[in-house]
N, C-alpha and C positions, 0 to 999 in steps of 0.2 A: 818380548825380546828373547832372542836366543843367545845363550852363552857362547862367547867366542873362545875364550881361554881365561886362565886365572889372571888376577890383577898383577901388574908390574909394581914392585916395591918402589916407593919414591926415591930411595937411595940408588936403586939400579937405573931408574929413569934419569936421575941427575947425572950419573956417571956416563950414560949414553949421550946425553945432551952435551956434557962437558967435552967429550971426544969430538962430536960433530962440530961444535962451536969452535974448538981449537983448530979444526981443519977448515974452518969457514964454510962448512957444508950445512947451511941453514935449512935447506929443504930436508935433509936427513934429520936434523934436530926437530923440525916441525912434524915430520912423520912419526918420530918417536913419541912426541907429546900427544899426538892424536891417537896413536895406538894405546898409550897408557890410559887416556881418558875413556876411550871406547871400551877397553877391557873392564874398567871399574863399573861403568854404567850398564854394560850388557851382561856382566857375570851373574849367574844364578846363585853363586855361592857367597858366603860371607867374605868380607874383605879382612884378611888377617891383620892383626895389630902391627906386626913387624913390617907390613907393607906401607904403613902410615908413619913410620919413623922419619924424623927430620933429616933430610939429606945434607951433604956438603954442597957448597956452591957449584953452580954449573960453569962458573967463570964469567958469567954475564948477568949483571943485576936484573936486567929486564927478564931474562929467562928464569932466573930464580923466582921472581914474583909471578911470572906466568905459570910456572910449574906448581907453585904453592896454591895459587888461586884456581887453577884448573883442577887440581886434586880436590880442593874444597868444593868446587862447583859440582864435580862428579859425585862426590859423597852426598851432597845436598839433594841431587837428583834422585838418589836412592833413599832419601829421608834418613840419612845417617849424619852424625855429628862430625864435622871436620876437626882435625887435630888443631890445637891452639896455634902452632907455628904456621899453619896454612893461612889462617885468618890474619895473623900478625905481620905477614909479609909487607914490607913498605911499598907504597905506590911508586910507580916508575916516575923518574924525574920530570919528564915531559911526555905529553900524549904520544902513545906509540900504537900505530896501526900494525898489528901483527900480520905478517905475510903481505907486504906490499907498501911499507911505509914511505920509501923514497920516491916511488913513482905515482903515488895516489894524488888525484885532484882534490880540491876542496869539496866539490860536490860528492865525490865518492866517500871521502872521510865522513862527511855529514850523513850520508846514507848508512854507512856502517855504524857510526855512533848511535843513530836512532835504533839500531837493532842489537846493540851490545847489552848483554845482561848487566844489571846494576853492580853485581859483585866485581866485574871487570872494570866497569866505568870508574868505580871507586878507587881502583888501582891504576887508573890512567892508561888502561889497555883497551884498544878497540878491536873487536872481533864479533862475528856472528856466532851464536850458539852452534849452529850447524857446522861451522868450520872446525869445531872440536871433535867431530866424530868421523870415523872412517866410513866411506861410502859402502 
């Protein structure tokens, strides 16, 4: 893998998510999350400890859990230990298909569920691993 740029601090990512969510710009929120995960997983440098500090809420409980779980997943991909707050994030109240929840058919939900990493399934979030990375 080639380094793209330095990791985005979880606090900075949460602030960007909070602004996008407040503006109901969920595509911007999703791009922010993908950029943050991609930077962690493709960086050749160490992830600074301050980049892993627990952030304030994004203003949406689903995105709070998604952010925490995504950071944990990215760190685990690098064989690093996630911060406790990342793993302690509560599961989403009901199953949430990230990026397409309202228009998804049952068959599509099943398809994505079968491809969702266990870490996310345990949090009631459906997504494919590849959806977390920038193309």
